[in-house]
A tleap script that builds the chain and sets N, CA, C and O, in Angstrom:
source leaprc.protein.ff14SB
mol = sequence {
  NMET THR GLU ASP LYS GLN LYS PRO PHE SER
  MET GLY TYR VAL LEU ARG THR THR ALA LYS
  HIE MET ARG LYS SER ILE ASP ILE SER ILE
  ARG LYS THR PHE GLU ARG VAL GLU GLU PHE
  GLU GLY SER ASP LYS GLY ALA GLU VAL PHE
  LYS THR LEU SER HIE LEU HIE ALA MET ARG
  LYS GLN LEU ASP ASP PHE GLN LEU LYS ASN
  SER ASP GLN PHE LYS GLY CALA
}
set mol.1.N position { 72.711 -63.153 -125.208 }
set mol.1.CA position { 72.946 -64.562 -125.511 }
set mol.1.C position { 71.817 -65.083 -126.385 }
set mol.1.O position { 70.652 -64.725 -126.214 }
set mol.2.N position { 72.188 -65.916 -127.303 }
set mol.2.CA position { 71.150 -66.547 -128.115 }
set mol.2.C position { 70.550 -67.697 -127.334 }
set mol.2.O position { 71.121 -68.171 -126.352 }
set mol.3.N position { 69.389 -68.137 -127.789 }
set mol.3.CA position { 68.705 -69.201 -127.044 }
set mol.3.C position { 69.498 -70.499 -126.993 }
set mol.3.O position { 69.415 -71.218 -125.997 }
set mol.4.N position { 70.279 -70.829 -128.047 }
set mol.4.CA position { 71.016 -72.102 -128.037 }
set mol.4.C position { 72.196 -72.053 -127.072 }
set mol.4.O position { 72.670 -73.103 -126.638 }
set mol.5.N position { 72.677 -70.876 -126.730 }
set mol.5.CA position { 73.878 -70.802 -125.900 }
set mol.5.C position { 73.584 -70.359 -124.468 }
set mol.5.O position { 74.511 -70.082 -123.707 }
set mol.6.N position { 72.315 -70.290 -124.094 }
set mol.6.CA position { 71.989 -69.900 -122.727 }
set mol.6.C position { 72.416 -70.984 -121.747 }
set mol.6.O position { 72.278 -72.179 -122.012 }
set mol.7.N position { 72.930 -70.544 -120.626 }
set mol.7.CA position { 73.297 -71.488 -119.575 }
set mol.7.C position { 72.018 -71.973 -118.909 }
set mol.7.O position { 71.066 -71.208 -118.759 }
set mol.8.N position { 71.992 -73.240 -118.509 }
set mol.8.CA position { 70.792 -73.742 -117.823 }
set mol.8.C position { 70.638 -73.055 -116.466 }
set mol.8.O position { 71.614 -72.603 -115.866 }
set mol.9.N position { 69.405 -72.988 -116.001 }
set mol.9.CA position { 69.124 -72.368 -114.709 }
set mol.9.C position { 68.233 -73.287 -113.903 }
set mol.9.O position { 67.276 -73.857 -114.428 }
set mol.10.N position { 68.550 -73.430 -112.623 }
set mol.10.CA position { 67.735 -74.243 -111.733 }
set mol.10.C position { 67.618 -73.527 -110.387 }
set mol.10.O position { 68.611 -73.332 -109.687 }
set mol.11.N position { 66.392 -73.142 -110.039 }
set mol.11.CA position { 66.167 -72.482 -108.758 }
set mol.11.C position { 66.626 -73.380 -107.613 }
set mol.11.O position { 67.243 -72.906 -106.658 }
set mol.12.N position { 66.328 -74.672 -107.707 }
set mol.12.CA position { 66.721 -75.607 -106.660 }
set mol.12.C position { 68.220 -75.612 -106.433 }
set mol.12.O position { 68.687 -75.610 -105.294 }
set mol.13.N position { 68.977 -75.618 -107.535 }
set mol.13.CA position { 70.438 -75.616 -107.438 }
set mol.13.C position { 70.926 -74.332 -106.758 }
set mol.13.O position { 71.775 -74.378 -105.867 }
set mol.14.N position { 70.386 -73.202 -107.182 }
set mol.14.CA position { 70.803 -71.917 -106.613 }
set mol.14.C position { 70.490 -71.865 -105.121 }
set mol.14.O position { 71.330 -71.442 -104.326 }
set mol.15.N position { 69.285 -72.292 -104.734 }
set mol.15.CA position { 68.897 -72.266 -103.321 }
set mol.15.C position { 69.736 -73.229 -102.488 }
set mol.15.O position { 70.169 -72.885 -101.387 }
set mol.16.N position { 69.970 -74.442 -103.013 }
set mol.16.CA position { 70.793 -75.423 -102.279 }
set mol.16.C position { 72.212 -74.907 -102.094 }
set mol.16.O position { 72.781 -75.014 -101.008 }
set mol.17.N position { 72.778 -74.350 -103.151 }
set mol.17.CA position { 74.149 -73.851 -103.090 }
set mol.17.C position { 74.260 -72.685 -102.112 }
set mol.17.O position { 75.202 -72.612 -101.322 }
set mol.18.N position { 73.295 -71.779 -102.171 }
set mol.18.CA position { 73.300 -70.631 -101.263 }
set mol.18.C position { 73.172 -71.089 -99.814 }
set mol.18.O position { 73.914 -70.624 -98.949 }
set mol.19.N position { 72.239 -71.994 -99.547 }
set mol.19.CA position { 72.048 -72.507 -98.184 }
set mol.19.C position { 73.309 -73.217 -97.692 }
set mol.19.O position { 73.690 -73.086 -96.528 }
set mol.20.N position { 73.946 -73.962 -98.578 }
set mol.20.CA position { 75.176 -74.683 -98.211 }
set mol.20.C position { 76.268 -73.696 -97.790 }
set mol.20.O position { 76.944 -73.904 -96.783 }
set mol.21.N position { 76.435 -72.621 -98.567 }
set mol.21.CA position { 77.466 -71.631 -98.239 }
set mol.21.C position { 77.119 -70.860 -96.964 }
set mol.21.O position { 78.001 -70.548 -96.163 }
set mol.22.N position { 75.837 -70.557 -96.780 }
set mol.22.CA position { 75.412 -69.877 -95.552 }
set mol.22.C position { 75.685 -70.752 -94.336 }
set mol.22.O position { 76.215 -70.278 -93.331 }
set mol.23.N position { 75.318 -72.038 -94.428 }
set mol.23.CA position { 75.530 -72.965 -93.313 }
set mol.23.C position { 77.024 -73.096 -93.010 }
set mol.23.O position { 77.427 -73.119 -91.847 }
set mol.24.N position { 77.834 -73.179 -94.054 }
set mol.24.CA position { 79.284 -73.305 -93.864 }
set mol.24.C position { 79.832 -72.065 -93.149 }
set mol.24.O position { 80.651 -72.189 -92.238 }
set mol.25.N position { 79.390 -70.886 -93.553 }
set mol.25.CA position { 79.851 -69.647 -92.914 }
set mol.25.C position { 79.418 -69.580 -91.454 }
set mol.25.O position { 80.201 -69.191 -90.588 }
set mol.26.N position { 78.180 -69.957 -91.185 }
set mol.26.CA position { 77.687 -69.957 -89.802 }
set mol.26.C position { 78.481 -70.949 -88.963 }
set mol.26.O position { 78.865 -70.638 -87.835 }
set mol.27.N position { 78.730 -72.144 -89.503 }
set mol.27.CA position { 79.482 -73.161 -88.762 }
set mol.27.C position { 80.910 -72.710 -88.472 }
set mol.27.O position { 81.438 -72.971 -87.390 }
set mol.28.N position { 81.533 -72.038 -89.429 }
set mol.28.CA position { 82.885 -71.507 -89.208 }
set mol.28.C position { 82.855 -70.469 -88.088 }
set mol.28.O position { 83.721 -70.469 -87.213 }
set mol.29.N position { 81.864 -69.593 -88.115 }
set mol.29.CA position { 81.748 -68.569 -87.072 }
set mol.29.C position { 81.510 -69.190 -85.703 }
set mol.29.O position { 82.070 -68.732 -84.706 }
set mol.30.N position { 80.686 -70.225 -85.650 }
set mol.30.CA position { 80.443 -70.920 -84.378 }
set mol.30.C position { 81.746 -71.516 -83.856 }
set mol.30.O position { 82.090 -71.357 -82.685 }
set mol.31.N position { 82.460 -72.200 -84.734 }
set mol.31.CA position { 83.709 -72.848 -84.318 }
set mol.31.C position { 84.726 -71.821 -83.830 }
set mol.31.O position { 85.324 -71.994 -82.768 }
set mol.32.N position { 84.924 -70.751 -84.601 }
set mol.32.CA position { 85.926 -69.752 -84.228 }
set mol.32.C position { 85.533 -68.996 -82.958 }
set mol.32.O position { 86.392 -68.661 -82.142 }
set mol.33.N position { 84.252 -68.733 -82.793 }
set mol.33.CA position { 83.790 -68.052 -81.580 }
set mol.33.C position { 83.956 -68.963 -80.373 }
set mol.33.O position { 84.406 -68.522 -79.315 }
set mol.34.N position { 83.593 -70.238 -80.530 }
set mol.34.CA position { 83.720 -71.197 -79.434 }
set mol.34.C position { 85.176 -71.343 -78.996 }
set mol.34.O position { 85.456 -71.500 -77.808 }
set mol.35.N position { 86.104 -71.290 -79.957 }
set mol.35.CA position { 87.527 -71.406 -79.634 }
set mol.35.C position { 88.003 -70.271 -78.723 }
set mol.35.O position { 89.026 -70.407 -78.053 }
set mol.36.N position { 87.277 -69.163 -78.693 }
set mol.36.CA position { 87.696 -67.998 -77.909 }
set mol.36.C position { 87.013 -67.902 -76.551 }
set mol.36.O position { 87.264 -66.960 -75.800 }
set mol.37.N position { 86.153 -68.862 -76.226 }
set mol.37.CA position { 85.414 -68.825 -74.958 }
set mol.37.C position { 86.359 -68.665 -73.767 }
set mol.37.O position { 86.117 -67.824 -72.902 }
set mol.38.N position { 87.424 -69.454 -73.709 }
set mol.38.CA position { 88.348 -69.419 -72.566 }
set mol.38.C position { 89.021 -68.060 -72.399 }
set mol.38.O position { 89.329 -67.648 -71.281 }
set mol.39.N position { 89.248 -67.362 -73.518 }
set mol.39.CA position { 89.905 -66.050 -73.473 }
set mol.39.C position { 89.150 -65.056 -72.595 }
set mol.39.O position { 89.752 -64.216 -71.926 }
set mol.40.N position { 87.836 -65.164 -72.608 }
set mol.40.CA position { 87.000 -64.159 -71.959 }
set mol.40.C position { 86.219 -64.710 -70.770 }
set mol.40.O position { 85.241 -64.109 -70.326 }
set mol.41.N position { 86.653 -65.845 -70.268 }
set mol.41.CA position { 85.961 -66.495 -69.153 }
set mol.41.C position { 85.834 -65.549 -67.958 }
set mol.41.O position { 86.818 -64.961 -67.509 }
set mol.42.N position { 84.611 -65.415 -67.452 }
set mol.42.CA position { 84.373 -64.609 -66.266 }
set mol.42.C position { 84.306 -63.108 -66.489 }
set mol.42.O position { 84.227 -62.349 -65.523 }
set mol.43.N position { 84.336 -62.662 -67.736 }
set mol.43.CA position { 84.271 -61.220 -67.998 }
set mol.43.C position { 82.977 -60.873 -68.737 }
set mol.43.O position { 82.224 -61.753 -69.154 }
set mol.44.N position { 82.741 -59.569 -68.886 }
set mol.44.CA position { 81.570 -59.128 -69.651 }
set mol.44.C position { 81.659 -59.608 -71.099 }
set mol.44.O position { 80.649 -59.955 -71.712 }
set mol.45.N position { 82.861 -59.624 -71.629 }
set mol.45.CA position { 83.058 -60.123 -72.994 }
set mol.45.C position { 82.668 -61.590 -73.087 }
set mol.45.O position { 82.173 -62.040 -74.121 }
set mol.46.N position { 82.888 -62.330 -72.019 }
set mol.46.CA position { 82.506 -63.740 -71.998 }
set mol.46.C position { 81.014 -63.910 -72.211 }
set mol.46.O position { 80.576 -64.807 -72.932 }
set mol.47.N position { 80.240 -63.046 -71.581 }
set mol.47.CA position { 78.782 -63.083 -71.765 }
set mol.47.C position { 78.426 -62.767 -73.212 }
set mol.47.O position { 77.512 -63.363 -73.781 }
set mol.48.N position { 79.160 -61.821 -73.802 }
set mol.48.CA position { 78.917 -61.463 -75.204 }
set mol.48.C position { 79.251 -62.630 -76.133 }
set mol.48.O position { 78.558 -62.859 -77.124 }
set mol.49.N position { 80.309 -63.361 -75.811 }
set mol.49.CA position { 80.692 -64.527 -76.617 }
set mol.49.C position { 79.564 -65.557 -76.597 }
set mol.49.O position { 79.200 -66.099 -77.640 }
set mol.50.N position { 79.014 -65.829 -75.417 }
set mol.50.CA position { 77.932 -66.816 -75.333 }
set mol.50.C position { 76.659 -66.325 -76.019 }
set mol.50.O position { 75.928 -67.113 -76.619 }
set mol.51.N position { 76.401 -65.030 -75.929 }
set mol.51.CA position { 75.246 -64.461 -76.625 }
set mol.51.C position { 75.431 -64.593 -78.142 }
set mol.51.O position { 74.485 -64.901 -78.868 }
set mol.52.N position { 76.650 -64.357 -78.604 }
set mol.52.CA position { 76.971 -64.503 -80.026 }
set mol.52.C position { 76.747 -65.941 -80.471 }
set mol.52.O position { 76.149 -66.186 -81.519 }
set mol.53.N position { 77.231 -66.893 -79.672 }
set mol.53.CA position { 77.027 -68.310 -80.000 }
set mol.53.C position { 75.543 -68.649 -80.061 }
set mol.53.O position { 75.107 -69.399 -80.934 }
set mol.54.N position { 74.779 -68.103 -79.143 }
set mol.54.CA position { 73.336 -68.339 -79.127 }
set mol.54.C position { 72.686 -67.827 -80.413 }
set mol.54.O position { 71.851 -68.506 -81.009 }
set mol.55.N position { 73.075 -66.633 -80.827 }
set mol.55.CA position { 72.518 -66.065 -82.056 }
set mol.55.C position { 72.937 -66.867 -83.291 }
set mol.55.O position { 72.139 -67.076 -84.204 }
set mol.56.N position { 74.172 -67.304 -83.309 }
set mol.56.CA position { 74.643 -68.102 -84.447 }
set mol.56.C position { 73.886 -69.424 -84.545 }
set mol.56.O position { 73.521 -69.853 -85.640 }
set mol.57.N position { 73.651 -70.065 -83.409 }
set mol.57.CA position { 72.882 -71.314 -83.411 }
set mol.57.C position { 71.445 -71.056 -83.858 }
set mol.57.O position { 70.857 -71.876 -84.563 }
set mol.58.N position { 70.882 -69.927 -83.452 }
set mol.58.CA position { 69.523 -69.568 -83.879 }
set mol.58.C position { 69.478 -69.336 -85.389 }
set mol.58.O position { 68.523 -69.736 -86.055 }
set mol.59.N position { 70.512 -68.691 -85.924 }
set mol.59.CA position { 70.576 -68.469 -87.377 }
set mol.59.C position { 70.621 -69.797 -88.122 }
set mol.59.O position { 69.930 -69.984 -89.123 }
set mol.60.N position { 71.441 -70.714 -87.622 }
set mol.60.CA position { 71.546 -72.021 -88.276 }
set mol.60.C position { 70.213 -72.754 -88.212 }
set mol.60.O position { 69.810 -73.389 -89.187 }
set mol.61.N position { 69.527 -72.675 -87.084 }
set mol.61.CA position { 68.215 -73.319 -86.947 }
set mol.61.C position { 67.201 -72.698 -87.901 }
set mol.61.O position { 66.418 -73.415 -88.524 }
set mol.62.N position { 67.207 -71.379 -88.022 }
set mol.62.CA position { 66.295 -70.711 -88.953 }
set mol.62.C position { 66.557 -71.154 -90.387 }
set mol.62.O position { 65.621 -71.388 -91.152 }
set mol.63.N position { 67.822 -71.267 -90.745 }
set mol.63.CA position { 68.176 -71.728 -92.088 }
set mol.63.C position { 67.689 -73.154 -92.304 }
set mol.63.O position { 67.107 -73.458 -93.346 }
set mol.64.N position { 67.922 -74.035 -91.328 }
set mol.64.CA position { 67.466 -75.424 -91.433 }
set mol.64.C position { 65.944 -75.499 -91.529 }
set mol.64.O position { 65.403 -76.246 -92.344 }
set mol.65.N position { 65.255 -74.720 -90.691 }
set mol.65.CA position { 63.789 -74.713 -90.710 }
set mol.65.C position { 63.252 -74.188 -92.038 }
set mol.65.O position { 62.291 -74.731 -92.583 }
set mol.66.N position { 63.877 -73.131 -92.556 }
set mol.66.CA position { 63.454 -72.566 -93.840 }
set mol.66.C position { 63.606 -73.592 -94.951 }
set mol.66.O position { 62.712 -73.769 -95.779 }
set mol.67.N position { 64.756 -74.270 -94.959 }
set mol.67.CA position { 65.009 -75.267 -95.992 }
set mol.67.C position { 64.020 -76.423 -95.876 }
set mol.67.O position { 63.544 -76.931 -96.892 }
set mol.68.N position { 63.710 -76.839 -94.665 }
set mol.68.CA position { 62.756 -77.926 -94.454 }
set mol.68.C position { 61.345 -77.507 -94.879 }
set mol.68.O position { 60.641 -78.260 -95.552 }
set mol.69.N position { 60.946 -76.311 -94.484 }
set mol.69.CA position { 59.608 -75.810 -94.794 }
set mol.69.C position { 59.416 -75.600 -96.304 }
set mol.69.O position { 58.297 -75.704 -96.808 }
set mol.70.N position { 60.480 -75.312 -97.004 }
set mol.70.CA position { 60.421 -75.032 -98.441 }
set mol.70.C position { 61.163 -76.089 -99.248 }
set mol.70.O position { 61.721 -75.791 -100.304 }
set mol.71.N position { 61.169 -77.315 -98.755 }
set mol.71.CA position { 61.965 -78.377 -99.378 }
set mol.71.C position { 61.620 -78.584 -100.848 }
set mol.71.O position { 62.489 -78.947 -101.641 }
set mol.72.N position { 60.363 -78.358 -101.219 }
set mol.72.CA position { 59.981 -78.529 -102.622 }
set mol.72.C position { 60.690 -77.516 -103.522 }
set mol.72.O position { 60.919 -77.794 -104.699 }
set mol.73.N position { 61.040 -76.345 -102.982 }
set mol.73.CA position { 61.735 -75.323 -103.769 }
set mol.73.C position { 63.228 -75.637 -103.929 }
set mol.73.O position { 63.891 -75.098 -104.815 }
set mol.74.N position { 63.741 -76.502 -103.073 }
set mol.74.CA position { 65.160 -76.841 -103.101 }
set mol.74.C position { 65.446 -78.061 -103.979 }
set mol.74.O position { 66.596 -78.479 -104.110 }
set mol.75.N position { 64.407 -78.622 -104.572 }
set mol.75.CA position { 64.587 -79.802 -105.427 }
set mol.75.C position { 64.923 -79.372 -106.843 }
set mol.75.O position { 64.745 -78.211 -107.214 }
set mol.76.N position { 65.402 -80.304 -107.614 }
set mol.76.CA position { 65.689 -80.025 -109.015 }
set mol.76.C position { 67.139 -80.250 -109.336 }
set mol.76.O position { 67.974 -80.472 -108.459 }
set mol.77.N position { 67.412 -80.187 -110.608 }
set mol.77.CA position { 68.771 -80.459 -111.098 }
set mol.77.C position { 69.706 -79.328 -110.815 }
set mol.77.O position { 70.885 -79.400 -111.162 }
savepdb mol mol.pdb
quit
């Protein structure tokens, strides 16, 4: 590509977009996993479902904490 036709690039935009898609995927997984809790109530699988939910919530918290800790990197056009 020549210099006049290069697409603009913004690290902030890329990071925000990536975090948004990651959060959306995690939230979908939380919702779908939670919907199945009753299916496995009282079984070993039920414990696995709750463990999965715990890990998904931890992932979302890590993503939120990372974004907060690096908020200056997420700024920009």
